[in-house]
C-alpha positions, 0 to 999 in steps of 0.5 A, a space after each residue: 178435409 176441406 179445411 186441410 185443402 184450404 190451408 194448403 191452398 192458402 199456403 201455396 198462394 201466399 207470398 214466400 217469407 224473406 230469408 236472411 241470406 242477403 244480410 248474411 252475404 253482405 256481412 260476409 263480403 265486408 271483410 273481403 271488400 276491406 282487404 281489396 280496398 287496402 291492397 288497392 290503396 297500397 298499390 296506388 301508394 307504391 306505384 305512383 310518383 311521389 312529388 315530395 321526394 324531389 323537394 328535399 333534393 339539393 339544387 344549385 343556388 345563388 351563392 350570395 343568397 346561400 351565404 346571405 341566408 346565414 348572415 355572411 358574404 363572400 370575402 373580397 376577391 373570392 368566388 364560390 365553387 358550389 352552392 346548393 339549397 334543399 327545401 323541405 320542412 327546414 331549409 338548408 344552404 351550403 357554399 364551398 369556397 377557397 380563400 387565403 388561409 391567413 384571412 379566414 379568422 379576420 373574415 370570421 370576426 368581421 362577419 360574425 363579431 360575436 362568434 366563438 373562436 374556431 375549434 380545432 376538434 371537429 366532427 369532420 376529421 378532415 377539418 382543421 377548424 370548425 365554427 358553430 353559430 346558432 340561435 340558441 348557442 349565439 354568434 348569429 347577428 340579429 335578423 338572420 334567416 338561418 337558425 344555425 351556421 356551421 363551417 368546416 375549414 380545411 387548410 390546403 397547403 400554407 396559402 389556401 383554406 377551403 371553407 364549407 359553409 352551411 346555414 340552416 333552419 331547424 
């Protein structure tokens, strides 16, 4: 009997063994922690202001700069109505101006000597003439920053043409 008592005393006085519940709890909590982190990241993404959005919006631009980007200048005596620029991965300038209708082809030939003749079948159904110039399609002078230039020309009566000019990188 003395042996039983010694065993009982030894068991009672011995430190308790470690269980694996702590490891199990940590492993069980890991998926929940991942879900909480993902939800938090999504909320932070949705609720914060995205500074990049404004970068792609068109802003007013200097008209000489807008036309110069595409290797052009306003015809003598002509003022642009509006000019914009949009920066992002690419850069895009636009300019809208009116000029004497009879002078457009001469201005085009002086500005872009290698340009193809204006087309009468345009993507914009309102345009009577359109011109496409590009690095790959030709017509742009050397040293121009733009990779492409597109113009739509609307004849306004017998005297005036509205030119919508765009120069862009690709």
